[in-house]
C-alpha positions as CSV (number, residue, x, y, z in Angstrom):
1,M,28.3,54.5,176.6
2,I,31.5,55.3,178.5
3,T,31.7,54.6,182.2
4,L,33.4,56.0,185.3
5,R,35.9,53.2,185.0
6,D,36.8,54.3,181.5
7,I,37.5,57.8,182.7
8,R,39.6,56.6,185.6
9,E,41.7,54.5,183.3
10,A,42.1,57.5,181.0
11,Q,43.4,59.6,183.9
12,R,46.2,57.1,184.4
13,R,47.1,57.2,180.7
14,I,47.3,61.0,180.5
15,E,48.7,62.0,183.9
16,R,52.2,62.5,182.6
17,V,51.1,64.8,179.8
18,A,48.0,66.7,180.9
19,I,48.2,69.3,183.6
20,R,46.0,69.0,186.6
21,T,44.6,72.5,186.2
22,P,43.4,74.5,189.2
23,T,39.8,75.2,190.3
24,L,39.7,78.8,191.5
25,P,37.1,81.1,193.0
26,L,36.1,84.1,191.0
27,K,37.1,87.2,193.0
28,F,34.9,89.9,191.3
29,F,31.8,87.9,190.4
30,D,28.4,88.9,191.7
31,R,27.4,85.3,192.6
32,P,29.2,84.0,195.7
33,D,30.7,80.5,195.6
34,T,31.3,80.6,191.9
35,F,34.5,78.8,190.8
36,V,36.2,78.2,187.5
37,K,38.0,75.1,186.3
38,C,41.0,76.6,184.5
39,E,41.5,74.4,181.4
40,N,42.6,77.7,179.7
41,L,45.9,76.9,181.6
42,Q,46.1,73.4,180.1
43,R,48.8,72.2,177.7
44,S,48.1,73.4,174.2
45,G,45.8,76.0,175.8
46,A,42.6,73.9,176.1
47,F,41.1,70.7,177.6
48,K,41.4,68.9,174.3
49,I,44.9,67.4,175.0
50,R,43.2,65.1,177.5
51,G,41.1,63.2,174.9
52,A,43.8,63.4,172.2
53,V,46.5,61.8,174.4
54,N,44.1,59.1,175.7
55,K,43.0,58.2,172.1
56,I,46.5,58.3,170.5
57,S,48.2,56.4,173.3
58,R,45.8,53.5,172.6
59,L,46.6,53.2,168.8
60,R,48.6,50.2,167.8
61,R,51.5,50.9,165.4
62,P,49.9,54.0,163.8
63,K,51.4,55.3,160.5
64,G,50.0,58.7,161.3
65,V,46.9,60.5,162.4
66,V,44.4,62.9,160.8
67,A,42.0,65.2,162.7
68,Y,39.5,67.9,161.8
69,S,39.0,71.0,164.0
70,S,38.5,74.7,164.2
71,G,41.5,75.0,166.4
72,N,41.8,73.5,169.9
73,H,41.5,69.8,168.9
74,A,43.9,70.6,166.1
75,Q,46.6,71.8,168.5
76,A,46.0,68.9,170.9
77,V,46.2,66.2,168.2
78,A,49.3,67.8,166.8
79,L,51.0,67.9,170.2
80,A,49.9,64.3,171.1
81,A,51.2,63.0,167.8
82,K,54.5,64.9,168.2
83,L,54.9,63.3,171.7
84,R,54.5,59.9,170.1
85,S,56.7,60.8,167.1
86,I,54.1,60.1,164.4
87,P,53.0,62.5,161.6
88,A,49.7,64.4,161.9
89,I,47.6,66.1,159.3
90,I,44.9,68.5,160.5
91,V,42.0,69.7,158.4
92,M,40.9,73.1,159.6
93,L,38.1,75.5,158.8
94,D,38.9,78.1,156.1
95,Q,38.1,80.8,158.8
96,S,40.0,79.2,161.6
97,V,41.6,81.7,164.0
98,A,45.1,82.5,162.6
99,H,47.0,81.9,165.8
100,K,45.4,78.5,166.3
101,V,46.6,77.6,162.8
102,E,50.1,78.8,163.6
103,R,50.3,76.9,166.8
104,T,49.0,73.7,165.2
105,R,51.8,74.0,162.6
106,G,54.2,74.8,165.5
107,Y,53.6,71.4,166.9
108,G,54.8,69.9,163.6
109,A,51.4,69.1,162.0
110,E,50.5,69.6,158.3
111,V,47.5,71.9,158.1
112,V,45.0,71.6,155.3
113,F,42.0,74.0,154.9
114,G,38.9,72.0,154.1
115,G,35.9,74.3,154.0
116,D,33.6,76.6,156.1
117,S,31.7,74.0,158.1
118,S,32.4,71.1,160.5
119,E,30.8,68.7,158.0
120,A,33.1,69.8,155.2
121,I,36.3,69.5,157.2
122,Q,35.2,66.1,158.5
123,K,34.6,64.8,155.0
124,R,38.0,66.0,153.9
125,A,39.7,64.5,156.9
126,E,38.1,61.1,156.3
127,E,39.3,61.2,152.6
128,I,42.9,61.9,153.7
129,A,42.9,59.2,156.3
130,A,41.7,56.7,153.7
131,E,44.3,57.9,151.2
132,R,47.2,57.8,153.6
133,G,46.2,54.8,155.8
134,Y,46.3,57.1,158.9
135,D,44.1,56.8,161.9
136,L,41.3,59.4,162.2
137,I,41.1,61.2,165.5
138,P,37.6,62.8,165.8
139,P,37.0,65.8,168.0
140,F,34.2,64.4,170.1
141,N,32.5,61.3,168.6
142,D,34.7,58.7,170.2
143,P,34.6,56.9,173.6
144,D,38.4,57.4,174.2
145,I,38.1,61.1,173.4
146,I,35.1,61.5,175.8
147,A,36.8,59.4,178.5
148,G,39.9,61.7,178.3
149,Q,37.8,64.8,178.6
150,G,35.9,63.3,181.5
151,T,39.0,63.5,183.7
152,V,38.1,67.2,184.1
153,G,35.1,66.1,186.1
154,L,37.2,63.9,188.3
155,E,39.5,66.8,189.2
156,I,36.6,69.1,190.0
157,L,35.1,66.6,192.4
158,R,38.5,66.1,194.1
159,D,39.0,69.9,194.4
160,L,35.5,70.6,195.6
161,D,33.8,67.7,197.2
162,D,30.8,69.8,198.1
163,V,30.2,71.2,194.6
164,R,26.5,71.6,193.7
165,A,26.6,72.2,190.0
166,V,29.0,72.2,187.0
167,V,28.4,74.4,183.9
168,V,30.0,73.2,180.7
169,P,30.3,74.6,177.2
170,I,29.1,72.4,174.3
171,G,30.7,72.2,170.9
172,G,30.1,68.7,169.8
173,G,29.4,67.5,173.3
174,G,32.5,65.5,174.1
175,L,33.6,67.6,177.1
176,C,30.1,67.8,178.5
177,S,29.5,64.1,178.0
178,G,32.8,63.2,179.8
179,I,32.3,65.5,182.7
180,A,28.6,64.6,183.1
181,T,29.5,60.9,183.2
182,A,32.3,61.4,185.7
183,V,30.2,63.6,188.0
184,K,26.9,61.9,187.8
185,E,28.3,58.4,188.3
186,S,30.3,59.7,191.3
187,N,27.6,61.9,192.8
188,P,24.2,62.0,191.1
189,R,23.0,64.9,193.2
190,V,25.4,67.3,191.4
191,K,23.6,69.3,188.7
192,I,25.1,69.5,185.2
193,F,24.3,72.3,182.8
194,G,25.3,72.6,179.2
195,V,25.8,75.9,177.4
196,E,25.7,76.7,173.7
197,P,25.9,80.0,171.8
198,E,22.6,81.2,170.2
199,G,24.3,81.0,166.8
200,A,25.0,77.2,167.1
201,P,22.3,75.5,169.2
202,K,22.7,72.0,167.8
203,M,22.5,70.1,171.1
204,Y,19.9,72.4,172.6
205,R,17.6,71.8,169.6
206,S,18.4,68.1,169.5
207,I,17.4,67.6,173.1
208,R,14.2,69.5,172.7
209,E,13.2,67.8,169.5
210,G,14.2,64.3,170.7
211,S,16.6,63.5,167.9
212,L,19.8,64.8,166.4
213,V,19.5,68.1,164.5
214,T,21.9,69.3,161.8
215,L,22.1,73.1,161.7
216,P,22.5,75.0,158.4
217,A,26.1,75.6,157.7
218,P,28.1,77.6,158.5
219,T,27.0,78.5,162.0
220,R,27.6,82.1,163.2
221,T,29.1,82.7,166.6
222,V,32.1,84.4,168.1
223,A,32.8,81.2,170.0
224,D,34.7,79.3,167.3
225,G,35.1,76.2,169.4
226,L,31.4,75.8,169.7
227,K,30.6,76.0,166.0
228,P,29.8,72.4,165.0
229,V,26.6,72.1,163.0
230,R,25.8,68.6,164.5
231,A,26.6,66.7,167.7
232,S,26.8,62.9,167.5
233,E,24.6,59.9,168.5
234,L,27.1,59.1,171.2
235,T,27.3,62.6,172.8
236,F,23.6,63.1,172.3
237,S,22.8,59.9,174.2
238,V,25.1,60.9,177.1
239,V,23.8,64.4,177.3
240,S,20.2,63.1,177.2
241,R,20.9,60.8,180.1
242,Y,23.0,63.0,182.4
243,V,22.6,66.7,181.7
244,D,20.0,68.5,183.8
245,D,19.4,71.4,181.4
246,L,20.9,73.2,178.4
247,V,20.8,76.9,177.9
248,L,21.8,79.5,175.2
249,V,23.9,82.6,175.5
250,S,24.4,85.5,173.0
251,D,27.7,86.5,171.5
252,D,27.4,89.8,173.3
253,E,27.1,88.0,176.7
254,I,30.0,85.7,175.8
255,V,32.3,88.6,174.8
256,S,31.3,90.7,177.8
257,C,32.3,87.8,180.2
258,A,35.5,87.0,178.3
259,R,36.5,90.6,178.7
260,E,35.7,90.6,182.4
261,L,37.7,87.4,183.0
262,I,40.7,88.9,181.2
263,L,40.6,92.4,182.8
264,K,39.2,91.7,186.3
265,E,40.1,88.1,187.1
266,K,43.4,88.1,185.1
267,L,42.4,84.9,183.3
268,V,42.9,84.7,179.6
269,V,39.9,82.9,178.2
270,E,38.7,82.5,174.7
271,P,34.9,83.1,173.9
272,S,34.1,79.3,174.0
273,G,35.5,79.1,177.5
274,A,33.6,82.2,178.7
275,A,30.2,80.8,177.6
276,P,29.6,79.0,181.0
277,V,30.4,82.1,183.0
278,A,28.0,84.1,180.8
279,A,25.3,81.6,181.4
280,I,25.7,82.1,185.2
281,R,26.2,85.8,185.1
282,F,23.1,86.4,183.0
283,G,20.8,84.0,184.9
284,K,20.2,81.5,182.2
285,M,19.4,78.6,184.6
286,K,18.2,78.0,188.1
287,L,21.3,77.1,190.0
288,P,21.3,75.4,193.4
289,R,22.7,77.3,196.4
290,G,26.3,76.6,197.1
291,R,29.5,76.0,195.1
292,V,29.1,76.1,191.3
293,V,32.0,75.5,188.8
294,A,32.1,76.9,185.3
295,V,34.5,75.1,183.0
296,L,36.9,77.5,181.2
297,S,37.5,75.2,178.3
298,G,40.2,77.1,176.6
299,G,42.5,80.1,176.6
300,N,43.5,80.4,172.9
301,A,42.0,83.8,172.8
302,D,42.1,86.6,170.2
303,I,42.6,89.2,172.8
304,P,42.4,92.3,170.6
305,M,39.1,91.0,169.2
306,I,37.7,90.5,172.7
307,L,38.8,93.8,174.1
308,N,37.8,95.8,171.1
309,S,34.5,94.2,170.3
310,E,31.4,96.3,170.8
311,V,29.0,94.6,173.2
312,S,25.6,95.7,174.3
């Protein structure tokens, strides 16, 4: 288990690279006192740079790094490796969003396509790491990665010391685990809610069944950053301990909120980042009165897809 101390140490390591993103009120939202933590404005376009820099900065004399990702972790590891002047190989899904692939290459990484599921690309990445003698940088199943992501929670608490709840998207659970640890160990009264798409409810089902569940591959959701078929023992244990509830949102609800964030709030948000706002807007959980923060985890959006999608 990571601790609040681990997260504070991570914050010192990443402060020269990661942006302290703003926490802003939503202007056109029905629920008053709803705020968003704008990790869509982060370097590389998502929160992932926090964990990647924290992890890679702690490696001793690395020959290179290997990661596996649908897109945002890919870009973060590529950038963090570039900043440390070491090579990076990123194994991505065959169906990864094209502009995420392009940006990963733009940071200097070699991209390898490894299959259509999170398990397939993980296996290929492990093989490459063993062949090359490179360090493997997992997207969520690592204490240093989780500690880096947890710095988002510290910033929320500093921006809004009277926050009552934080709503976080869950892919593999690294962001939610880090934020939950930072928030609950600082102020246990703050509620933490995790959000997954209906098409990829791996943590939702795991918590309800009491053990890790592996979903059939590939999962089907517009939120490509939330597609993993399985969480990890580490993130499952943290979510079990600290998260008050997990809820599901549909793709229609996600796209509807992504569109509103872009058109009304003028915030470019990818579907994964819009999932927490969808959970609030469509009343998926019982929120306390007062200030609530939805974490906009990323802004690497396929804008034409979002604006042109048919939603109910």
